C-alpha positions, 0 to 999 in steps of 0.5 A, a space after each residue: 071084667 072083659 072090655 064088653 062088660 065095661 063098655 056095658 056098665 053106665 058111665 058112672 060106674 065105668 068111672 068107678 071102676 077105672 078110678 076107685 076099684 080095678 084101673 091100675 095107672 099106666 102112663 099120661 099124656 099132655 097135649 095143649 090143655 088136655 091132660 089124658 091117663 092111661 089105665 089098664 084093667 085085666 086085658 084092656 086099656 081105658 083113657 080118662 080125658 081132663 080139661 084144664 080149662 073146663 077142670 073136669 073130666 071130659 071123656 072115657 075111651 075103653 080099647 085093646 090096641 090102636 092108635 090111642 095106645 100108640 101116644 103113650 109110647 116115647 117112640 119118637 123121643 127114642 129116635 
């Protein structure tokens, strides 16, 4: 599946692909009451954002590179 094909799916199908079918868990990131899980699918990534306050998933973002991916590298902790 390509990033374009993934983005053409409706939201429920996107969640199903990420969480039940093709998503490979890579890492997580915590920022206050927000939790972010990063998944890999083929040659792109999907970030699933969960709100502790609302007790639900509030966002899903698919991307290949960029700032969204940077927060998962622990580069600041290594310097």
